[in-house]
SEVEXKOL-374751 format. One line per 10 residues: number of its first residue (from 1); their letters; for each residue x, y, z of N, C-alpha, C. Coordinates in steps of 0.001 Angstrom, whole numbers. Layout:
! residues N
NUM = a = X Y Z X Y Z X Y Z  ...
! end
This chain:
! residues 95
1 = xxxxxxxxxx = 74025 -34519 -21009 75250 -34576 -20718 75884 -33661 -19458  76255 -34309 -18466 76536 -33624 -17290 78403 -32689 -17404  78290 -31723 -16776 78965 -31139 -16703 80515 -31495 -16235  81553 -31640 -16647 82740 -32135 -16290 83770 -31288 -15239  82944 -31352 -13779 83215 -30306 -12937 85030 -30416 -12610  85853 -31713 -12881 87062 -31622 -13135 87794 -31182 -13987  87343 -31071 -15152 87927 -30237 -16370 87822 -28644 -15956  86659 -28182 -15380 86472 -27075 -15295 87473 -26459 -14202  87758 -27015 -13112 88754 -26956 -12148 90023 -26910 -12816  90340 -27800 -13684 91572 -27708 -14120 91973 -26441 -15219
11 = xxxxxxxxxx = 90809 -26210 -15527 90696 -25046 -16746 90814 -23660 -15998  90027 -23530 -14836 90604 -22726 -13614 92082 -22633 -13221  92487 -23457 -12935 93671 -23474 -12223 94786 -23125 -13576  94228 -23533 -14609 95327 -22761 -15778 95109 -21268 -15662  93852 -20740 -15633 93632 -19493 -15525 94355 -18732 -14760  94233 -19420 -13238 94794 -18718 -12101 96417 -18500 -12462  97347 -19469 -12949 98396 -19764 -13515 98738 -18443 -14791  97802 -18066 -15402 98260 -17478 -16859 98433 -15586 -16445  99358 -15269 -16443 100005 -13778 -16456 98489 -13083 -17360  98193 -11909 -16444 97170 -11094 -16679 97356 -10498 -18476
21 = xxxxxxxxxx = 98316 -10097 -18570 99043 -9671 -19801 98879 -10642 -21119  98826 -11623 -20550 98941 -12614 -21901 97335 -12715 -22325  97103 -11851 -23031 95409 -11620 -23387 95045 -12668 -24097  96229 -13059 -25203 95709 -14315 -26262 95541 -15550 -25461  96237 -15819 -24362 96325 -17081 -23787 94789 -17295 -22492  94439 -15935 -22461 93546 -15867 -21388 92037 -16159 -22306  92285 -15401 -23464 91265 -15638 -24431 90569 -17285 -24739  92264 -18017 -25158 91773 -19239 -25371 91357 -20004 -24038  91776 -19825 -22995 91310 -20314 -21514 89848 -20034 -21421  89276 -18881 -21648 87994 -18389 -21408 86929 -19292 -22738
31 = xxxxxxxxxx = 87595 -19484 -23733 86922 -20318 -24882 86934 -21866 -24152  88046 -22269 -23786 87405 -23875 -23303 86743 -23777 -22074  86903 -22842 -21121 85701 -22650 -20245 84399 -22923 -20931  84033 -21776 -21577 82702 -21629 -22071 82387 -23065 -23055  83178 -23590 -23717 83093 -24819 -24594 82755 -25984 -23216  83609 -25900 -22192 83587 -27247 -21187 82173 -27098 -20696  81454 -25873 -20354 80118 -25731 -19810 79268 -26038 -20347  79667 -26614 -22216 78607 -27059 -22689 77418 -26213 -23016  76271 -26876 -23748 75124 -26283 -24704 73802 -26531 -24240  73659 -26811 -22755 72606 -27093 -22053 72724 -25670 -20767
41 = xxxxxxxxxx = 71591 -24902 -21131 71410 -23534 -20107 71389 -24131 -19017  70240 -25011 -18739 69746 -25380 -17354 70909 -26122 -16792  71865 -26744 -17368 72652 -27525 -16631 74150 -26628 -16129  74173 -25324 -17206 75358 -24437 -16584 74770 -23868 -15645  73522 -22959 -15794 73053 -22388 -14428 73039 -23076 -12792  72536 -24439 -13134 73020 -25443 -12054 74008 -25368 -11760  74831 -25701 -12248 76694 -26102 -12240 77148 -24408 -11571  76663 -23739 -11872 77247 -22387 -11443 76986 -21853 -10039  75461 -22205 -10029 74934 -21683 -8642 75186 -22579 -7647  75495 -24024 -8000 76242 -24942 -6923 77555 -25216 -6796
51 = xxxxxxxxxx = 78335 -23965 -7527 79844 -24265 -7179 80434 -23465 -6363  81428 -23786 -5802 82194 -22980 -4919 82451 -21499 -5353  82508 -20547 -4380 82875 -19256 -4740 84292 -18993 -5608  85254 -19628 -5681 86177 -19451 -6385 85640 -19660 -8060  85122 -20801 -8146 84838 -21042 -9573 83664 -20054 -10039  82662 -19706 -9212 81728 -18634 -9866 82494 -17376 -9923  83589 -17086 -9156 84388 -16010 -9741 84776 -16117 -11131  85470 -17140 -11331 86392 -17248 -12516 85338 -17486 -14013  83820 -18186 -13550 82882 -17938 -14639 82466 -16523 -15081  82470 -15688 -13877 82250 -14035 -14458 82877 -13613 -15634
61 = xxxxxxxxxx = 84031 -14526 -15708 84679 -13952 -16615 84328 -14056 -18198  83528 -15033 -17960 82748 -15474 -19494 81270 -15053 -19399  81159 -14378 -18656 79597 -14152 -18513 78920 -13492 -19851  79322 -12680 -20220 79026 -12032 -21480 79175 -13328 -22455  80098 -14199 -22391 79975 -15065 -23216 78819 -15838 -23255  78598 -16351 -22015 77537 -17090 -21907 75871 -16728 -22178  76208 -15158 -21656 75094 -14282 -22642 74788 -14446 -24098  75836 -14106 -24569 75581 -14328 -26051 75238 -15468 -26583  75830 -16532 -25747 75476 -18360 -26292 74267 -18285 -26264  73560 -17708 -25505 72223 -18541 -25142 71081 -17380 -25229
71 = xxxxxxxxxx = 71706 -15881 -24874 70766 -14758 -25371 69327 -14892 -25127  69020 -15537 -23704 67368 -15705 -23331 67467 -14878 -21802  66127 -14695 -21767 65697 -13905 -20355 66211 -14731 -19266  66193 -15823 -18985 66506 -16936 -17945 68261 -16455 -18079  68707 -16857 -18950 70165 -16366 -18763 70449 -15174 -18480  70331 -14008 -18940 70184 -12510 -18135 69711 -12677 -17095  68877 -13202 -16177 68147 -13334 -14899 69146 -13796 -14128  69841 -15040 -14647 70565 -15323 -13825 72116 -14886 -13516  72574 -14077 -14565 73831 -13704 -14497 73454 -12243 -13817  72403 -11423 -14047 72175 -10622 -12977 72259 -10866 -11498
81 = xxxxxxxxxx = 71455 -11834 -11045 71627 -12441 -9871 72955 -13208 -9528  73812 -13439 -10587 75012 -13979 -10160 76077 -13116 -10182  76152 -11798 -10876 77130 -11097 -10580 76475 -9659 -10994  75776 -8876 -10080 75160 -7828 -10080 75567 -6729 -10557  76911 -6432 -9936 77906 -5444 -10354 78025 -5476 -11621  78755 -6263 -11935 79344 -6559 -13485 78466 -6817 -14386  77222 -7433 -14328 76371 -7239 -15063 75554 -6050 -15462  75502 -4868 -14163 74819 -3636 -14580 75859 -2940 -15105  77173 -2922 -15135 78340 -2124 -15755 78336 -2553 -16701  77909 -3767 -17387 78458 -4434 -18716 77263 -4082 -19771
91 = xxxxx = 75910 -3917 -19145 74974 -3441 -19957 74938 -1583 -19834  75840 -1236 -19297 75713 21 -19315 74716 1011 -18545  74119 394 -17503 73207 763 -16809 73613 1893 -15528  74769 2004 -15230 75113 2539 -13930 75949 3384 -15056  75698 4535 -13739 76286 5658 -14205 77584 5677 -14011
! end
């Protein structure tokens, strides 16, 4: 099943309007985004690669969730390519 791009955009718009201090709301929104992207690794990778920069930036907020969900070398490589600075920091490789 294809990823519902309209729903992804709606979730991102909701995220944009959420104050950064509302961590519970942000956690819920990130969970919705992760769920909306689905369970097919190839579809997610293709969707994010072809998404606009704004969407890619917001998907970076769930990069760790994507890695945990799939835990595959392919997802690890993809996330490292899409979000190199974040991914290196998250893995604790950078000084």
